[in-house]
Every structure is written in C-alpha cells, then in structure tokens.
C-alpha positions in Angstrom: -3.6 -19.3 0.6 -2.6 -15.5 1.1 -2.6 -13.0 -1.8 0.7 -11.4 -3.2 1.5 -7.9 -2.7 4.5 -5.4 -2.9 6.0 -4.5 0.6 8.4 -1.6 1.4 11.1 -1.7 3.9 11.0 2.0 5.3 14.6 1.4 6.8 16.1 1.2 3.3 13.9 3.5 1.2 15.4 6.8 0.5 12.2 8.4 -1.0 13.8 9.0 -4.3 10.6 8.2 -6.2 12.1 5.8 -8.7 9.5 3.2 -8.0 6.7 5.7 -8.9 8.5 6.7 -12.1 8.8 2.9 -13.0 5.2 2.5 -12.2 3.8 5.3 -14.3 6.2 4.0 -17.3 4.6 0.5 -17.0 0.9 1.8 -17.4 -1.1 3.7 -19.8 -1.7 7.3 -19.2 -5.1 8.5 -18.3 -6.0 11.4 -20.7 -2.3 11.6 -21.3 -1.3 11.9 -17.8 0.8 9.2 -16.4 -0.4 8.2 -12.8 1.5 5.9 -10.5 -0.2 2.9 -8.9 1.4 3.4 -5.5 2.1 6.5 -3.5 5.4 7.5 -1.9 4.9 8.7 1.7 7.5 10.9 3.3 7.8 12.0 6.9 10.6 13.5 8.9 11.9 10.2 9.8 11.0 7.6 7.2 9.8 7.3 3.7 8.1 4.2 1.9 5.8 3.7 -1.0 2.3 2.5 -0.2 0.2 0.3 -2.7 -2.3 -2.1 -2.6 -2.0 -5.2 -0.5 -4.4 -7.3 -2.4 -6.2 -8.3 0.9 -7.7 -11.8 1.0 -11.0 -10.4 2.4 -10.6 -7.1 0.5 -12.7 -4.4 2.1 -12.6 -2.4 -1.3 -14.0 -5.1 -3.2 -16.8 -5.7 -0.5 -17.6 -2.0 -0.5 -18.1 -1.7 -4.3 -21.8 -1.7 -5.2 -21.1 -2.3 -8.9 -18.3 -5.2 -8.3 -15.9 -3.2 -10.2 -13.4 -4.5 -7.9 -13.1 -8.4 -7.4 -10.7 -10.9 -5.8 -9.4 -13.5 -8.5 -6.1 -15.3 -9.0 -4.8 -14.1 -5.4 -5.2 -10.4 -6.2 -7.8 -7.7 -6.3 -8.7 -7.1 -9.9 -10.6 -4.3 -11.7 -13.4 -4.0 -14.0 -13.2 -0.5 -15.2 -16.4 -0.7 -17.2 -18.5 -1.2 -13.9 -17.1 1.6 -12.0 -19.5 4.4 -11.3 -17.1 6.7 -9.4 -19.0 6.4 -5.8 -15.6 6.3 -4.0 -16.8 3.4 -1.5 -13.5 1.6 -2.5 -11.3 4.6 -1.5 -13.1 4.9 1.9 -13.0 1.1 2.6 -9.1 0.6 1.8 -7.1 0.5 4.9 -4.1 1.4 3.2 -5.2 4.4 1.1 -3.9 2.5 -2.1 -7.0 3.2 -4.3 -7.7 6.4 -6.2 -10.4 7.3 -8.7 -9.7 9.7 -11.7 -11.9 11.0 -14.3 -11.1 10.3 -18.1 -12.8 12.0 -20.9 -14.5 9.8 -23.4 -15.7 10.6 -26.9 -19.4 9.4 -27.8 -20.5 8.9 -31.6 -24.1 9.8 -32.5 -24.5 9.2 -36.2 -22.0 11.6 -38.0 -21.1 13.4 -35.0 -18.7 12.9 -32.3 -18.6 14.8 -28.9 -17.0 14.6 -25.7 -19.5 13.2 -23.1 -19.3 13.1 -19.4 -16.1 11.9 -17.7 -15.9 8.1 -17.0 -14.3 7.1 -13.8 -11.0 5.1 -13.8 -9.9 3.1 -10.7 -6.2 3.5 -10.2 -4.6 0.8 -7.9 -1.6 -1.7 -8.1 -2.3 -4.4 -10.4 1.2 -6.1 -9.6 2.3 -5.5 -13.4 0.7 -8.7 -14.3 1.7 -7.9 -18.0 5.3 -8.0 -17.1 7.0 -11.3 -17.3 9.6 -10.2 -14.6 7.2 -8.9 -12.0 6.3 -5.4 -10.8 8.3 -2.5 -12.3 8.7 -0.8 -9.0 10.7 -3.7 -7.5 13.1 -3.9 -10.5 13.5 -0.2 -10.4 14.2 0.4 -6.7 17.9 1.6 -6.2 18.1 0.3 -2.6 16.1 -3.0 -2.7 13.4 -1.6 -0.3 10.7 -3.2 -2.1 10.0 -6.9 -2.2 7.3 -9.3 -3.6 5.5 -10.8 -0.6 3.8 -14.2 -1.2 2.7 -16.8 1.4 6.1 -18.4 1.6 7.8 -15.2 2.3 5.3 -14.0 4.7 5.6 -17.3 6.7 9.3 -16.7 6.7 9.1 -13.1 8.0 6.6 -14.2 10.7 9.0 -16.8 11.8 11.8 -14.3 12.1 9.8 -11.8 14.0 8.7 -14.7 16.5 12.4 -15.7 17.0 13.5 -12.2 17.5 10.7 -11.6 20.1 11.7 -14.9 21.9 15.3 -13.7 21.9 14.3 -10.3 23.2 12.4 -11.7 26.3 15.2 -14.3 27.0 17.7 -11.5 27.7 15.2 -8.8 29.1 16.3 -7.3 32.6 14.4 -8.2 35.6 11.2 -6.4 36.0 11.3 -3.3 38.0 8.7 -3.1 40.8 5.7 -0.9 39.8 5.2 0.3 43.4 7.1 2.9 45.3 8.7 2.1 48.5 6.5 3.0 51.6 9.0 5.3 53.1 10.2 7.9 50.9 12.6 10.4 52.4 11.4 14.1 52.4 13.4 16.6 50.3 15.8 18.4 52.6 15.9 22.3 52.0 19.2 23.5 51.2 20.2 27.0 52.8 21.9 29.4 50.3 
C-alpha cells in the first residue's frame, strides 16, 4: 500500500503562495515565527509547491540516527523530542522537503529560569492530520493545482499516462533513417 501525499500540477499553479499562507496558518509558529511545511518553487517557466511525499521507504527516516522521523499510518511522522539537529534527514530527502529550525527553550533550575541552548525542530508536511477536511494547502489553492494523492489516484494517473503513451506511439510518424545517403552532392559555389 502506498503512502498519501500532496502533489502539485505545475501547469495550473500560478505561484500566488496561498498554499504556503494556509499552511502557516494551520501550524504553530516556532518562536513566534510561522513556517510553512511546503516550499513554493518558481522558475521562469513554472511554479509549484514542493512538500514531503511521505515515501514508503523514506530515506529521511532511514538516515535519522535518533529515529526522530519514522513511518507510521502511511506517512512519515516526527518525534520532535528525539531530534538532535544533525541534518541527516535534510540531506537524504530527494525532494528537499525537510528543514530544521532552532527554537529557544526555557530551563528551570530551582527558583531560576533561563534560556538554554536552542532545540532543533523538524519542519515538514504532516498532511494536516488534525484537520477533518484534509490538508489546508489543498483547500486554499485558488486554481486547484494541489491534489491529495493516495493509492487509488496514483493507479488512475499511471493508467492515464500509459494510455497516452500508447496513443502517442500509435500515431507516431514513420522512423527517419539514422544514416545519411552515400552520395551527397557537393555544394556548388555561387558567383557574385
């Protein structure tokens, strides 16, 4: 069974950033700073948000020496208390969908309270599991460029691509010979 994730259609995305805004509104700020769990990538030709694909054999989870990232319930989950900030997960993620930020923490020692060293916080898509109506970014997208991909939808998309590929080969022009004919006429100089 495949994991679920949010997929963007770059043909529909206009790069407005509404998905990122919805994501920031849905999640708790880190030290008062809202941070989206997806990143909007813009180039000259396309724009699309990129987030965690919740891979079945998640390289980020495999790379984590503390098991701060783990696979459960068809998604990659986080145990924030185990993160040591080594960034192995960031390096292992093929989508660049993970970030680690620092959060200040207050430590009490008797009557005294003081700010201790910063605690690393893993930032990645959690599919808005606390929302009943699914990921906030999908609901906020003005152009319906984001969709929730599950096993059934993945199979449907795969069949559509296979069908399109079969149609493309059916109507393809005859192959052009790869070799040049043996006798190629020489260029004739033109007098001016």
